[in-house]
KEGU-854439 format. One record per residue (C-alpha): residue number from 1; residue in three letters; x, y, z. Coordinates in pm, 1 decimal. Each point is the difference from the previous one (the first is absolute). Example, Ala and Ser with C-alpha at 12.3 -4.5 7.8 and 13.67 -1.06 7.14 Angstrom:
BEGIN
+-----+-----+----------+----------+----------+
!   i !  aa !        X !        Y !        Z !
+-----+-----+----------+----------+----------+
!   1 ! Ala !   1230.0 !   -450.0 !    780.0 !
!   2 ! Ser !    137.0 !    344.0 !    -66.0 !
+-----+-----+----------+----------+----------+
***
This chain:
BEGIN
+-----+-----+----------+----------+----------+
!   i !  aa !        X !        Y !        Z !
+-----+-----+----------+----------+----------+
!   1 ! Unk !   8182.7 !   2349.3 !   1744.6 !
!   2 ! Unk !    347.9 !    221.6 !    115.2 !
!   3 ! Unk !    194.2 !   -112.0 !    321.7 !
!   4 ! Unk !    268.9 !    164.4 !    212.2 !
!   5 ! Unk !    315.6 !   -214.0 !      5.3 !
!   6 ! Unk !   -119.5 !    -46.8 !    421.6 !
!   7 ! Unk !   -298.4 !   -207.9 !   -104.7 !
!   8 ! Unk !    160.1 !   -167.9 !   -308.4 !
!   9 ! Unk !    248.3 !   -115.6 !    251.5 !
!  10 ! Unk !   -286.1 !   -126.6 !    197.9 !
!  11 ! Unk !   -186.7 !   -163.8 !   -236.5 !
!  12 ! Unk !    295.9 !   -171.1 !   -173.8 !
!  13 ! Unk !    127.4 !   -175.0 !    320.6 !
!  14 ! Unk !   -387.2 !   -124.3 !     31.3 !
!  15 ! Unk !    -18.5 !   -133.0 !   -379.5 !
!  16 ! Unk !    354.9 !   -160.7 !     65.2 !
!  17 ! Unk !   -109.9 !   -141.6 !    328.7 !
!  18 ! Unk !    282.9 !    116.1 !    207.3 !
!  19 ! Unk !   -242.5 !     46.2 !    299.1 !
!  20 ! Unk !   -198.4 !   -294.2 !     -2.7 !
!  21 ! Unk !    213.7 !   -287.1 !   -106.6 !
!  22 ! Unk !    -67.9 !   -315.9 !   -168.9 !
!  23 ! Unk !    126.4 !   -338.1 !    205.7 !
!  24 ! Unk !    123.0 !   -342.5 !    -98.0 !
!  25 ! Unk !     28.7 !   -165.5 !   -357.5 !
!  26 ! Unk !   -330.1 !     65.2 !    -52.5 !
!  27 ! Unk !     26.5 !    370.7 !     39.6 !
!  28 ! Unk !    339.4 !    -21.8 !   -188.1 !
!  29 ! Unk !   -257.1 !   -121.7 !   -280.0 !
!  30 ! Unk !   -213.8 !    249.8 !      9.2 !
!  31 ! Unk !    243.6 !    296.9 !      7.3 !
!  32 ! Unk !    161.5 !   -150.5 !   -301.9 !
!  33 ! Unk !   -385.3 !      4.3 !   -152.4 !
!  34 ! Unk !    -49.3 !    327.4 !     95.5 !
!  35 ! Unk !    342.8 !    144.4 !   -144.7 !
!  36 ! Unk !     47.7 !   -230.7 !   -326.8 !
!  37 ! Unk !    382.8 !     95.8 !    -45.5 !
!  38 ! Unk !    270.4 !     21.5 !    247.1 !
!  39 ! Unk !    333.5 !     77.4 !   -137.6 !
!  40 ! Unk !    271.1 !   -288.0 !    100.1 !
!  41 ! Unk !    347.9 !     63.7 !     50.4 !
!  42 ! Unk !    318.5 !   -202.7 !    151.0 !
!  43 ! Unk !    169.4 !    228.7 !    219.7 !
!  44 ! Unk !    -45.6 !   -109.7 !    357.4 !
!  45 ! Unk !    142.4 !    204.7 !    298.5 !
!  46 ! Unk !   -296.5 !    -25.2 !    202.3 !
!  47 ! Unk !   -247.2 !   -186.5 !   -196.4 !
!  48 ! Unk !    -78.7 !     43.2 !   -346.0 !
!  49 ! Unk !   -206.8 !    233.4 !   -183.0 !
!  50 ! Unk !   -308.0 !   -216.6 !    -56.1 !
!  51 ! Unk !    -15.3 !   -153.3 !    320.3 !
!  52 ! Unk !     60.0 !    366.2 !    176.9 !
!  53 ! Unk !   -272.9 !    138.1 !   -213.2 !
!  54 ! Unk !   -262.9 !   -298.9 !    124.5 !
!  55 ! Unk !    160.9 !     44.0 !    349.7 !
!  56 ! Unk !   -106.6 !    350.7 !     23.1 !
!  57 ! Unk !   -343.9 !   -128.1 !    -44.4 !
!  58 ! Unk !    -28.9 !   -350.3 !    147.6 !
!  59 ! Unk !      4.3 !     -6.1 !    371.6 !
!  60 ! Unk !    227.4 !   -360.1 !     58.8 !
!  61 ! Unk !    133.2 !     13.4 !   -374.4 !
!  62 ! Unk !    247.7 !   -268.6 !    -48.3 !
!  63 ! Unk !    161.5 !    -63.9 !   -344.9 !
!  64 ! Unk !   -108.1 !   -362.6 !    -28.6 !
!  65 ! Unk !   -357.6 !    134.1 !     10.6 !
!  66 ! Unk !     98.4 !    123.3 !   -381.2 !
!  67 ! Unk !    238.4 !   -244.3 !    -74.2 !
!  68 ! Unk !   -307.0 !   -273.1 !     31.6 !
!  69 ! Unk !   -229.3 !    216.1 !   -184.5 !
!  70 ! Unk !    237.8 !     39.8 !   -304.0 !
!  71 ! Unk !    175.6 !   -338.7 !      9.7 !
!  72 ! Unk !   -268.8 !   -237.7 !    139.0 !
!  73 ! Unk !   -328.3 !    130.7 !    -47.5 !
!  74 ! Unk !     53.8 !    191.4 !   -314.1 !
!  75 ! Unk !   -225.4 !    281.6 !     47.3 !
!  76 ! Unk !    307.0 !    213.3 !    -87.2 !
!  77 ! Unk !    264.2 !      3.2 !   -240.4 !
!  78 ! Unk !    308.3 !    221.9 !   -132.5 !
!  79 ! Unk !     -0.5 !    236.6 !   -279.2 !
!  80 ! Unk !    112.3 !    316.0 !   -134.4 !
!  81 ! Unk !   -283.9 !    316.6 !    108.1 !
!  82 ! Unk !    144.0 !    226.8 !    180.4 !
!  83 ! Unk !    367.8 !   -125.6 !    -76.2 !
!  84 ! Unk !     10.3 !   -377.5 !    129.6 !
!  85 ! Unk !   -328.1 !     -5.5 !    212.0 !
!  86 ! Unk !   -195.0 !   -252.5 !    173.5 !
!  87 ! Unk !   -330.7 !    -33.9 !   -135.9 !
!  88 ! Unk !   -371.1 !   -197.4 !     -6.3 !
!  89 ! Unk !    -39.1 !   -298.1 !   -110.3 !
!  90 ! Unk !   -307.7 !    129.8 !   -205.9 !
!  91 ! Unk !    171.1 !    302.1 !   -183.3 !
!  92 ! Unk !    246.5 !   -302.5 !   -157.1 !
!  93 ! Unk !   -168.4 !    -43.5 !   -336.3 !
!  94 ! Unk !     52.6 !    400.2 !    -30.8 !
!  95 ! Unk !    384.5 !    -61.7 !     61.4 !
!  96 ! Unk !    -24.0 !   -271.8 !   -252.0 !
!  97 ! Unk !    -58.9 !    269.8 !   -267.5 !
!  98 ! Unk !    318.3 !    148.2 !     96.8 !
!  99 ! Unk !    179.7 !   -315.5 !      9.5 !
! 100 ! Unk !    -98.1 !    -81.2 !   -354.9 !
! 101 ! Unk !    157.7 !    336.2 !   -117.7 !
! 102 ! Unk !    331.6 !    -96.5 !    193.5 !
! 103 ! Unk !     -8.2 !   -346.2 !   -177.8 !
! 104 ! Unk !    -12.2 !    157.5 !   -337.7 !
! 105 ! Unk !    265.7 !    246.8 !    114.0 !
! 106 ! Unk !    255.0 !   -269.8 !     81.6 !
! 107 ! Unk !    -85.4 !   -260.4 !   -249.2 !
! 108 ! Unk !    338.5 !     42.1 !   -186.7 !
! 109 ! Unk !    152.2 !    -35.4 !    343.4 !
! 110 ! Unk !   -217.4 !   -347.4 !     53.3 !
! 111 ! Unk !     80.0 !   -119.8 !   -341.1 !
! 112 ! Unk !    420.5 !     36.6 !     56.5 !
! 113 ! Unk !    -48.1 !   -167.3 !    375.6 !
! 114 ! Unk !   -285.3 !   -268.5 !   -161.1 !
! 115 ! Unk !    229.9 !   -282.1 !    121.4 !
! 116 ! Unk !     84.5 !    137.6 !    361.2 !
! 117 ! Unk !   -358.7 !    102.1 !     49.2 !
! 118 ! Unk !   -139.4 !   -394.8 !   -110.4 !
! 119 ! Unk !    268.9 !   -130.9 !    269.2 !
! 120 ! Unk !   -110.1 !    235.0 !    259.9 !
! 121 ! Unk !   -369.4 !    -70.4 !    -40.0 !
! 122 ! Unk !     55.8 !   -352.8 !    -14.1 !
! 123 ! Unk !    180.9 !     19.2 !    327.6 !
! 124 ! Unk !   -300.1 !    189.6 !    133.8 !
! 125 ! Unk !   -240.5 !   -281.8 !    -47.3 !
! 126 ! Unk !     94.0 !   -172.8 !    301.5 !
! 127 ! Unk !    113.6 !    300.1 !    238.9 !
! 128 ! Unk !     -4.9 !    357.2 !     -5.5 !
! 129 ! Unk !    351.2 !    113.9 !    -54.7 !
! 130 ! Unk !    237.2 !    312.9 !     46.3 !
! 131 ! Unk !    313.8 !     63.5 !   -155.1 !
! 132 ! Unk !    189.8 !   -201.8 !    242.9 !
! 133 ! Unk !   -163.2 !   -333.3 !   -151.1 !
! 134 ! Unk !     96.9 !     88.6 !   -361.4 !
! 135 ! Unk !    314.5 !    -80.3 !   -180.0 !
! 136 ! Unk !    229.2 !    254.9 !   -108.8 !
! 137 ! Unk !   -157.5 !    195.5 !   -312.9 !
! 138 ! Unk !    307.3 !    238.6 !    -57.3 !
! 139 ! Unk !     33.7 !    373.0 !    107.8 !
! 140 ! Unk !   -260.8 !    261.6 !    -77.0 !
! 141 ! Unk !    162.7 !    216.8 !   -273.5 !
! 142 ! Unk !   -267.5 !    292.2 !     73.7 !
! 143 ! Unk !    200.9 !    273.6 !    166.3 !
! 144 ! Unk !   -272.1 !    209.9 !    147.3 !
! 145 ! Unk !   -172.7 !   -329.0 !    145.9 !
! 146 ! Unk !     11.9 !    -54.7 !    370.0 !
! 147 ! Unk !    140.6 !   -388.4 !    -22.1 !
! 148 ! Unk !    309.0 !   -136.6 !   -127.3 !
! 149 ! Unk !   -182.5 !   -343.7 !    -55.9 !
! 150 ! Unk !   -181.7 !    -78.1 !   -321.6 !
! 151 ! Unk !   -253.5 !   -262.7 !    206.6 !
! 152 ! Unk !   -110.9 !    323.1 !    221.4 !
! 153 ! Unk !    -57.3 !    179.2 !   -282.9 !
! 154 ! Unk !   -211.4 !   -282.5 !   -160.2 !
! 155 ! Unk !   -207.2 !    -82.0 !    306.0 !
! 156 ! Unk !    -93.8 !    392.1 !     39.4 !
! 157 ! Unk !    -84.7 !     11.7 !   -361.6 !
! 158 ! Unk !   -229.0 !   -312.4 !     15.6 !
! 159 ! Unk !   -151.4 !    116.0 !    298.0 !
! 160 ! Unk !    -57.9 !    357.8 !   -186.7 !
! 161 ! Unk !   -179.6 !   -160.8 !   -285.5 !
! 162 ! Unk !   -207.3 !   -218.4 !    228.4 !
! 163 ! Unk !    102.2 !   -352.3 !    -52.0 !
! 164 ! Unk !    125.4 !    -26.7 !    338.0 !
! 165 ! Unk !    -81.3 !    135.9 !    330.8 !
! 166 ! Unk !    177.4 !     54.8 !    333.5 !
! 167 ! Unk !    -82.2 !   -309.0 !    169.0 !
! 168 ! Unk !    160.8 !    105.2 !    361.6 !
! 169 ! Unk !    318.1 !    156.0 !    105.4 !
! 170 ! Unk !    251.8 !   -104.2 !    284.7 !
! 171 ! Unk !    152.7 !    343.6 !    113.9 !
! 172 ! Unk !     38.6 !    188.8 !   -303.6 !
! 173 ! Unk !     20.4 !   -285.2 !   -243.4 !
! 174 ! Unk !   -259.5 !    -52.6 !   -232.6 !
! 175 ! Unk !   -177.5 !   -343.9 !   -125.0 !
! 176 ! Unk !   -184.3 !    -50.5 !   -284.9 !
! 177 ! Unk !   -247.5 !   -199.0 !   -166.2 !
! 178 ! Unk !   -216.0 !    -25.1 !   -267.4 !
! 179 ! Unk !   -300.2 !    195.6 !     36.5 !
! 180 ! Unk !   -253.3 !   -255.1 !   -104.0 !
! 181 ! Unk !    147.1 !   -201.6 !    329.3 !
! 182 ! Unk !   -137.9 !    241.0 !    243.3 !
! 183 ! Unk !   -215.6 !    259.4 !    -88.9 !
! 184 ! Unk !   -395.0 !    -75.3 !     -5.4 !
! 185 ! Unk !   -158.7 !   -139.8 !   -295.3 !
! 186 ! Unk !   -259.0 !    221.6 !      6.4 !
! 187 ! Unk !    242.0 !    331.0 !    -19.5 !
! 188 ! Unk !    221.1 !   -179.5 !   -283.2 !
! 189 ! Unk !   -350.4 !    -95.9 !   -167.9 !
! 190 ! Unk !   -116.1 !    391.6 !    -42.2 !
! 191 ! Unk !     15.8 !    202.6 !   -309.5 !
! 192 ! Unk !    316.1 !    241.4 !     -0.3 !
! 193 ! Unk !   -136.9 !    372.2 !    -14.7 !
! 194 ! Unk !    136.7 !    209.7 !   -262.7 !
! 195 ! Unk !    247.4 !    283.6 !     39.5 !
! 196 ! Unk !   -220.4 !    249.8 !    106.0 !
! 197 ! Unk !   -190.4 !   -197.4 !    194.7 !
! 198 ! Unk !    271.8 !    -87.5 !    205.7 !
! 199 ! Unk !    101.5 !    341.4 !     19.7 !
! 200 ! Unk !   -302.9 !    114.1 !    149.6 !
! 201 ! Unk !     51.4 !   -267.0 !    258.2 !
! 202 ! Unk !    301.4 !     49.8 !    126.5 !
! 203 ! Unk !    -78.7 !    419.9 !     48.8 !
! 204 ! Unk !   -268.4 !   -149.5 !    230.3 !
! 205 ! Unk !    213.4 !   -185.9 !    162.9 !
! 206 ! Unk !    269.3 !    279.5 !     50.6 !
! 207 ! Unk !   -276.7 !    220.4 !    163.0 !
! 208 ! Unk !   -135.2 !   -278.3 !    207.4 !
! 209 ! Unk !    357.9 !    -54.9 !    135.8 !
! 210 ! Unk !    106.2 !    372.8 !     74.5 !
! 211 ! Unk !   -421.9 !    102.9 !     66.8 !
! 212 ! Unk !     93.7 !    387.2 !   -127.1 !
! 213 ! Unk !    193.9 !     42.2 !   -346.6 !
! 214 ! Unk !    115.1 !    257.7 !   -241.2 !
! 215 ! Unk !     58.0 !   -100.9 !   -347.8 !
! 216 ! Unk !    313.5 !    232.9 !     31.0 !
! 217 ! Unk !    333.9 !     22.8 !    211.5 !
! 218 ! Unk !     35.1 !   -376.5 !     59.3 !
! 219 ! Unk !    139.2 !   -198.4 !   -337.1 !
! 220 ! Unk !    106.7 !   -294.2 !    186.1 !
! 221 ! Unk !   -377.4 !     -9.2 !    126.0 !
! 222 ! Unk !   -111.0 !    -32.6 !   -319.9 !
! 223 ! Unk !    300.8 !   -199.4 !   -227.3 !
! 224 ! Unk !   -248.3 !   -288.7 !    -94.2 !
! 225 ! Unk !   -285.2 !    235.0 !   -132.0 !
! 226 ! Unk !    177.0 !    321.4 !   -171.1 !
! 227 ! Unk !     49.9 !    347.9 !     34.5 !
! 228 ! Unk !   -204.6 !    289.9 !    129.3 !
! 229 ! Unk !   -218.9 !     61.2 !   -284.6 !
! 230 ! Unk !   -100.0 !   -391.8 !    -20.8 !
! 231 ! Unk !    -30.4 !    -45.6 !    391.7 !
! 232 ! Unk !   -215.2 !    313.4 !     18.2 !
! 233 ! Unk !   -229.0 !   -145.7 !   -284.6 !
! 234 ! Unk !    -39.2 !   -319.4 !    162.2 !
! 235 ! Unk !   -102.5 !    125.0 !    362.8 !
! 236 ! Unk !   -227.8 !    217.7 !   -171.3 !
! 237 ! Unk !   -154.8 !   -283.7 !   -162.1 !
! 238 ! Unk !    -10.0 !   -167.0 !    343.4 !
! 239 ! Unk !   -170.4 !    287.9 !    152.3 !
! 240 ! Unk !   -291.8 !      2.1 !   -290.1 !
! 241 ! Unk !     -4.3 !   -357.1 !     90.4 !
! 242 ! Unk !    -74.1 !     65.7 !    358.7 !
! 243 ! Unk !    317.1 !   -201.2 !    121.6 !
! 244 ! Unk !    192.9 !    321.6 !    117.8 !
! 245 ! Unk !    -90.3 !    357.1 !    101.7 !
! 246 ! Unk !    157.4 !    371.4 !    -33.0 !
! 247 ! Unk !     86.3 !    172.8 !    293.9 !
! 248 ! Unk !    234.2 !    313.0 !     81.6 !
! 249 ! Unk !    245.0 !     22.3 !    285.8 !
! 250 ! Unk !     94.7 !    351.6 !    104.0 !
! 251 ! Unk !    368.7 !     57.9 !   -136.4 !
! 252 ! Unk !     33.1 !   -251.3 !   -266.1 !
! 253 ! Unk !    -32.2 !    102.0 !   -350.7 !
! 254 ! Unk !   -151.9 !   -210.0 !   -243.9 !
! 255 ! Unk !   -222.1 !   -291.1 !    -46.2 !
! 256 ! Unk !    -46.5 !   -275.4 !    282.8 !
! 257 ! Unk !   -221.7 !   -285.7 !     17.5 !
! 258 ! Unk !   -139.4 !   -239.7 !    323.4 !
! 259 ! Unk !   -172.1 !   -383.7 !    -31.8 !
! 260 ! Unk !   -355.6 !      4.3 !      5.2 !
! 261 ! Unk !     35.7 !   -254.3 !    285.1 !
! 262 ! Unk !    134.0 !    288.0 !    234.9 !
! 263 ! Unk !   -294.3 !    271.3 !    -87.2 !
! 264 ! Unk !   -133.0 !    -12.1 !    338.5 !
! 265 ! Unk !    340.5 !     46.1 !    124.6 !
! 266 ! Unk !     28.6 !    359.1 !   -143.2 !
! 267 ! Unk !   -368.5 !     91.2 !     35.6 !
! 268 ! Unk !    -64.8 !   -109.8 !    347.7 !
! 269 ! Unk !    347.3 !      6.5 !    122.6 !
! 270 ! Unk !     32.9 !   -165.4 !    341.1 !
! 271 ! Unk !    223.7 !     91.2 !    309.6 !
! 272 ! Unk !    334.1 !   -200.8 !     32.2 !
! 273 ! Unk !   -175.0 !    -97.3 !    356.0 !
! 274 ! Unk !    326.2 !   -146.5 !    183.9 !
! 275 ! Unk !    381.1 !    106.3 !    -20.8 !
! 276 ! Unk !    233.9 !   -233.0 !   -218.0 !
! 277 ! Unk !    335.8 !     12.9 !   -131.1 !
! 278 ! Unk !     73.1 !   -153.7 !   -311.2 !
! 279 ! Unk !    323.6 !    -90.4 !   -237.5 !
! 280 ! Unk !    -17.1 !     29.3 !   -391.9 !
! 281 ! Unk !    161.4 !   -188.5 !   -176.8 !
! 282 ! Unk !    248.5 !    221.2 !   -239.9 !
! 283 ! Unk !   -191.1 !   -134.0 !   -310.9 !
! 284 ! Unk !   -295.4 !     32.7 !    163.7 !
! 285 ! Unk !   -322.0 !     28.4 !   -236.8 !
! 286 ! Unk !   -116.0 !    340.7 !    152.6 !
! 287 ! Unk !    397.7 !     97.2 !    -91.8 !
! 288 ! Unk !     -3.0 !    -51.0 !   -378.1 !
! 289 ! Unk !   -105.2 !    323.9 !    -57.3 !
! 290 ! Unk !    296.0 !    178.2 !    214.2 !
! 291 ! Unk !   -107.4 !    324.2 !   -118.2 !
! 292 ! Unk !   -329.1 !    -49.0 !     92.9 !
! 293 ! Unk !     65.7 !   -140.7 !    353.2 !
! 294 ! Unk !    230.7 !    320.2 !     96.8 !
! 295 ! Unk !   -287.1 !    246.4 !   -144.6 !
! 296 ! Unk !   -269.8 !   -221.8 !    294.7 !
! 297 ! Unk !    221.7 !   -127.2 !    278.0 !
! 298 ! Unk !    257.7 !    381.3 !    -49.4 !
! 299 ! Unk !    309.1 !   -216.3 !     11.7 !
! 300 ! Unk !    175.1 !   -120.8 !   -258.9 !
! 301 ! Unk !    104.2 !   -367.0 !      4.2 !
! 302 ! Unk !    311.3 !   -111.4 !   -189.7 !
! 303 ! Unk !    137.0 !   -353.9 !      0.8 !
! 304 ! Unk !    383.2 !     97.0 !     60.5 !
! 305 ! Unk !    125.3 !   -373.9 !    -81.0 !
! 306 ! Unk !    137.4 !     63.0 !   -388.3 !
! 307 ! Unk !    152.8 !    286.9 !    129.3 !
! 308 ! Unk !    387.6 !     57.0 !    115.6 !
! 309 ! Unk !     66.9 !    -68.4 !    365.6 !
! 310 ! Unk !     86.0 !    373.7 !     48.3 !
! 311 ! Unk !   -306.6 !    120.2 !   -185.8 !
! 312 ! Unk !   -224.9 !   -160.9 !    215.0 !
! 313 ! Unk !   -174.2 !    199.5 !    289.7 !
! 314 ! Unk !   -232.6 !   -223.4 !    147.0 !
! 315 ! Unk !    197.1 !   -350.6 !   -107.7 !
! 316 ! Unk !    -25.9 !   -310.4 !   -161.1 !
! 317 ! Unk !   -355.2 !   -163.7 !     23.4 !
! 318 ! Unk !   -188.3 !    230.4 !    117.6 !
! 319 ! Unk !   -395.6 !     -7.1 !     85.0 !
! 320 ! Unk !   -229.8 !    267.7 !     64.9 !
! 321 ! Unk !   -178.6 !     29.4 !    367.6 !
! 322 ! Unk !   -366.0 !     57.5 !     19.7 !
! 323 ! Unk !   -181.1 !    117.4 !    299.5 !
! 324 ! Unk !   -359.3 !     44.3 !     -1.4 !
! 325 ! Unk !    -22.0 !     68.8 !   -386.2 !
! 326 ! Unk !    316.4 !    241.1 !      3.2 !
! 327 ! Unk !    304.5 !    -34.6 !   -146.6 !
! 328 ! Unk !    248.5 !     56.2 !    335.0 !
! 329 ! Unk !    295.6 !   -199.8 !      4.6 !
! 330 ! Unk !    284.1 !   -190.1 !   -223.8 !
! 331 ! Unk !    139.2 !   -293.3 !    150.6 !
! 332 ! Unk !    289.7 !   -207.0 !   -152.2 !
! 333 ! Unk !    -35.6 !   -385.3 !    147.6 !
! 334 ! Unk !    236.6 !   -294.0 !    -60.1 !
! 335 ! Unk !    -83.8 !   -318.1 !    123.4 !
! 336 ! Unk !    315.7 !   -251.8 !     55.9 !
! 337 ! Unk !   -113.6 !   -361.9 !    -60.4 !
! 338 ! Unk !    261.7 !   -210.2 !    165.2 !
! 339 ! Unk !      3.1 !    241.4 !    334.6 !
! 340 ! Unk !   -396.0 !     59.6 !    -50.6 !
! 341 ! Unk !     40.8 !    353.2 !     72.8 !
! 342 ! Unk !   -228.1 !    271.7 !   -151.4 !
! 343 ! Unk !    252.0 !    322.7 !     12.0 !
! 344 ! Unk !   -116.7 !    308.2 !    -52.9 !
! 345 ! Unk !    259.4 !    183.9 !   -175.6 !
! 346 ! Unk !   -142.3 !    361.2 !    -39.7 !
! 347 ! Unk !   -332.2 !    148.5 !    125.8 !
! 348 ! Unk !   -109.4 !    337.8 !   -121.3 !
! 349 ! Unk !   -289.0 !    225.7 !    118.7 !
! 350 ! Unk !   -153.3 !    197.4 !   -280.6 !
! 351 ! Unk !   -264.5 !    150.4 !    252.6 !
! 352 ! Unk !    106.3 !    177.3 !    304.1 !
! 353 ! Unk !   -355.6 !     51.8 !    112.2 !
! 354 ! Unk !   -105.8 !   -365.9 !     35.9 !
! 355 ! Unk !   -153.8 !   -114.5 !    311.8 !
! 356 ! Unk !    302.2 !   -114.4 !    119.8 !
! 357 ! Unk !    -99.5 !   -268.9 !    265.6 !
! 358 ! Unk !   -285.3 !   -122.8 !   -181.1 !
! 359 ! Unk !    208.9 !    -26.4 !   -287.0 !
! 360 ! Unk !    282.9 !   -186.1 !    135.0 !
! 361 ! Unk !   -243.2 !   -250.3 !    199.0 !
! 362 ! Unk !   -126.3 !    -88.4 !   -373.5 !
! 363 ! Unk !    340.4 !     -7.9 !   -106.9 !
! 364 ! Unk !    136.4 !   -265.9 !    226.2 !
! 365 ! Unk !   -343.0 !   -201.1 !    -64.8 !
! 366 ! Unk !     70.8 !     36.7 !   -369.4 !
! 367 ! Unk !    383.9 !   -153.6 !     52.6 !
! 368 ! Unk !   -136.4 !   -266.2 !    185.4 !
! 369 ! Unk !   -231.1 !    -91.7 !   -241.6 !
! 370 ! Unk !    314.0 !     44.1 !   -273.6 !
! 371 ! Unk !    194.3 !   -213.6 !    215.5 !
! 372 ! Unk !   -243.7 !   -274.5 !    -28.9 !
! 373 ! Unk !    -38.5 !      2.6 !   -363.3 !
! 374 ! Unk !    384.2 !    -38.9 !    -32.7 !
! 375 ! Unk !     60.7 !   -229.5 !    249.4 !
! 376 ! Unk !    221.0 !    259.5 !    197.5 !
! 377 ! Unk !     65.6 !   -119.3 !    378.6 !
! 378 ! Unk !    135.1 !    345.9 !     75.8 !
! 379 ! Unk !     28.3 !    370.2 !    -88.5 !
! 380 ! Unk !    314.2 !    208.5 !    -24.0 !
! 381 ! Unk !   -160.6 !    365.1 !     -1.1 !
! 382 ! Unk !     57.2 !    305.3 !    206.5 !
! 383 ! Unk !   -361.0 !    101.7 !    -69.3 !
! 384 ! Unk !   -186.8 !   -266.1 !    171.4 !
+-----+-----+----------+----------+----------+
***
């Protein structure tokens, strides 16, 4: 099967559900089950990346839906997949393979910190803890580490090794507890798959998240799997097993694979039957392969957050804007929480021939939905 870029844009918007949004917490759960992997990022200019990813797919999305699924219902958990990610609980045994690998890698560190670890685990018998509740364990002497406190490093390494899990968060602070205290027994008792099964599973999860993938041009997307050759082999194994299928897109040189769940969309694509605007998260799964996104949507997206201010073209925290499946604009939102004001600091039109009146109406509608998601009472912008 071969598709034009325009056809591919429409199909991707359909398979990602941008035109037919889910609703409420139940809908959020279904979206998470379908995506399998959503990248976590702590930066909060106007919503965090994981919340923005779900906002673009859930009509009335609120961050409380995700918190409940993670920390009350325990249908989701956090671990490294595409960087730090939110993942379905039924995949936990596969990630335990990676945790056991980390446990072996960190064995000498755990031996050195045995006394501190015994103390931490003893405190956790009663309540989840963060570094605030722990006694001073000295400075972290690893100069390339992100924290100066040894207790933070110990907590993170215990989490990496699967000995503790994130119980909940307060703001940006993580609270930890032993895995056996909160994870479902049926998950803990399942056999740990071998390393090859785990890579096979994670490869499929990445396909499910992005819905269209290439083994090349996106090393971060496959960081938990391997290099181009290994990813290609795994994708072809998935194809042989009927879980993915290959296709071609005009302008893209290289292999492409889509999930079997979406085959009907590709074989018989439906029309996007009503106009819509969506704001994409900067680390949305559809953007994980930036070069592929640029080929299909015919405009580049660069997250400029790590650029020097004088080198930025669009702004610190910009979001791509889709209109009826086309990438037509970029906005730079900033939410002033204390004042409950959503500020659109910058707004750039990439497609000058858009249907301006229809776009303006849909943009305003999406901006109102965005305000509801953030809890904003007013918006400050010259484009509404």
